C-alpha positions, 0 to 999 in steps of 0.5 A: 566199159573203156579198157586201154590196152597196149598191144605190141604187134610186130608184122612181117611179110611172107614172101620169098626173101631171095626174089628180086621184087622189083625191076628197073624199066628202060628208057626212063630219065633218072629223076621221076617225080610224077606218075600219071595212071588214066582211069580209061586205060589201065596199060597207059602210063604216063611219067614226068621225068627229068635228066637233072634234078628237081630239088624235092625239099622246096620242089624248085627246079635246079638252081639254074633252071633259067639255062636248063630244060625239062624233058616234059613227059614219057608215055608207056602203052604196055603197062609201064614196061617201056617208054617211048621218047619224050613228047614235044613238051620237052622243054618243061618241068611237069609237076602234075597231070589229072583228068577232068572230073567231067571228061576223063579224056580231057587231061590237064597238066601243071608244069614250069617253064622258065620259072613260071608255072603254066597249064596245058591240055590234051585231048587225045590221051597226051599225045598232044598238048596245047599250052593255055593261058590261066590267071593262076599266080605265076610264081606258084608250083602246083603239085596236085590236083583233086576233083571236088564235085565239078570243080578242080583244086589245086595245091601249090607251094611257093605262094602265100596261099596255096589252093587254087580252084577252077570250074573250067579246067583252069581256063580261068583260076581263082584262090581260096582266101579262107587259108593261107598256107603252102600246099605239097598235097591235096585230096578229097575223100569219099565223103567230100572232105578236103584234106591238104598236106602242108609244110610251111614253117609255123603252119605245117600240118594236115588241114581239113575241110568239110564244106568244100574249103569255106572253113578249115581245122588243123589238129597236130597232136602227134605231128607238131612241127613236122613237115607233112609231105603227103595225105591220104584217106583210105576208103577202106575205113571211115575217119582214118587218114595217113600222112607222111612227114619229116622234120627240118631244123630251122638253123642247120636245115638238116632234114630228119625222117620221121615216117608214116603217121596214122589218125583214127579220128579224121585228123585230131590226133596222130600217131607214128605207124610205120617207116620210122625214121624215114622221110615219107613223100607219097601215100597211095591206096589201090583204086579199087582195093583200098586195104592195100597201100603203098608208100615212098620212104626215101632211103627206106624204099617202099613200104606197103600195107595190106590192112589200110595202113595200120601195119607197115613192112618194107618191100625193097628186094631189087632196088639199087643199094642206098636207093632213094624212093620219092614217088609211088603209084598204084594202078587200077589193076587186079593182081599181077603175078600173084600181087598188086602192081606198084611203080616206084620212082628212085631218085637219080635212078629212074622208074622201077616196076613191081613184080607183084606185091602181095603182103600177107601180114603174119603176127610174130609177137611170140614164138608160137605164131603159128599156133594161132589161125583165124578164119575168115579174114577179112570177116563179116558176121564170125571168125573161126578161131584155131589155136594150141595151148600146152596146159589145160586152163581157162581161156579169155577171149577179148576183142578190141577196136584200135583205140583199145575199147573192148567190144566183147570178152568171154571166158572158157575152160580148154584142154591142152593141145589144139582147140577151136572156138567160133566167135560170133560178132555184134551186129552193131560192128562197124567196117574196120580193123580190130584185135583179138586177144587170147589169154591162157595160162601159159600164152598171150596170142593177138591177131588182127581182124578186118571186118567187111560187111 
């Protein structure tokens, strides 16, 4: 039976509101537009930052870039607490850095020098770089790399065709001729699907390929006419995709923030999920704990989710007033100071490092929030449910998936006061997020349950 319900769930973070959750990292240039976290050394952090702005809307350097120089990269060897001076590549604007899929010690950089895109290589952890010669389109700006099998794919803007690929770490370069879009972000999922975020006027949206880029599909229901900055497929759930968006008026060029959008069906339909009214520039998941997700939401600061992107909350204590967060990165680390570490680039204010983000999401849908508790959560085969009710009454227990489909339902009589029930799950339940709803004569309680088998 298909049951459609509308669950209005509001979640808050449980943490000390008086605490400063972000601290500014000294010695970093004010305009941060990329943070690279090598897989081999969790204490090493590489940032691309400049003393002059790079226009984020078009990702072009400052209009007089021919007369100015970027400042390359800066390297930290103490987990992002401090950074050394810019290295010898101090005359270029660095767009992005990645590791070779065949050798993590081999790093590849896309950068702009005098208005032209170029590639550089490092074999010693970024201390020294060699400028290469690539036959990529010199006018394109590659903003992100992704590894697909033994091939590297680059997503670029300012190009008629914004997808570049290479089988030799971009010593040579080809273009994908099956789609013509300007690409702001590109991701490869654990299932080897390719997702791209496009901001082309008329071609904006999220594109998905199931066959390595030979064919593409785009379903825009819910994100029509929105400019997509970033796309992320959390490994926590199958077919769940997140994207961040804003909207540009074609006549006035005014930018309107839109928020974080989520798809439960691999990009076919979308719904607004968080950070409503803010532009969203970057969404990233923790490499090992994909339920933890962070988003750079411009003047909205950093939003975080502890359930794979279903529910979001701001986490901004310690940022400067009117701070504009354009970039976030989550290192492959266990919890630090009780929470996950996040780096945030604040426009014109440098790099910030979180004290430790551990968002415990708790329902506050009604005044009796503390009367419902569910353990364990995440769960596997069952949950123990504890609640309080004011009157003797029949109580109905219902479990729904996020599309509104009813998984199970039962009804029993309970006395007033504190009560307990064990709910066993069907063996056919998949990993993911579900909603438990408890209806009594005096209250309706809901609780999010995460299934992890």
